[in-house]
N, C-alpha and C positions, 0 to 999 in steps of 0.2 A: 772732867775736863780741867786741865791745869790752868791756873790763873797766871797770866804773864805779868811779871813785875816790870814796870817801866823804870828805867834809870833816869835820874835828873839830868838835864842838859849840861853840856860842858861850857863853863864860863870862858869868854875870849881871853881872859887873863892866863888861863892854862896854856892856851896856844901861844901867847906872847912869851910866857916863861919857857916853853919848849923851844921856840925860835931863838931866844937869847942863849939858852943852854947849848943848842946845836952850833951856834956861832961863837961860843966861848965869850959872850959879852955879859958883864955883871949888871945888876940892877943899878948900881951907882953910876956906871959909865953911861948907861942909857939915859938915866935921869939928867946927868950932866950934859950929854950931847944933844938931847932934845929940849933942854932947859925947862924942865918941870921938877917940882920937889920930889925927892926920893920917896917920901911917904905916900905920894899919889901913885907912883909906879908900884910900890909895895902893895897898896890897897887893890890895885887892878890885878896883879898876878895872884893875889890871895882871894880873888872873887868878891871883894868888898866894895868895889867901885866900878862903874861903867866906863867904857871908852866913849868919850865925848867927841864931837866933831873936831875940836881943837887938837885933842890928843891923836885922833885918827890922821889928821893932816901931818902932824909931827912924826908919827910912826911911819907913815907912807914915805916921807922925805928921807927918814933915817934908813929904812929897809929897802927903798926903791920899789915900793908897791904903790897901789892906789889908795887914797883915803876911803874909797868905797869898799875895799876889801875889809878894812877894819870896822867900818860902820855896819857892813853886812853881817860880820861875825856878831856884833853887838845886837843888832835888831833881830837876827835869827835866834840868838840866845834868849832875848827878852820874850819873844813870841813863844818859843818852846817852853820856857819856864812858866809863863802864864798858863799855857795849856796843861802842863804837868801839874801845877798847883790848883788850878781852878777850871780846867777845861770842861769837866763833866757838869759842874754847876752852871757855867756859862751856857753850855749847850742846852741845858734844861730851862734856863731863863729866857733865852732868845726865841722869839716867834719869827720864823723865817718868812720872807716875802715869797708868796706862792708863784707869782707871775713876774718875769723879768721886766725891768723898766725899759721901755722902748728907747733905742738910740735915736738921738735927734738933734 
């Protein structure tokens, strides 16, 4: 049986970089228009920095999206990356609750 190789998740900065490229917008223009330092934008698109709530709000206003869109990209990436890097260990560490907690 062949072993499936899992690919690492895609950082939200890759999506941001593609959105900017599709719109013909430079990193410098984005940084200037949303009023954050260029090195912060560069770190995001290079996968070195996360999208924070502040940046999500700024990106949402710039692109006409919701801040939740950007935060969801980040949180989905964070969970997927943790599962990719440590999922097997975490699954073996955690003893699952056998009976659901009653709603009340």
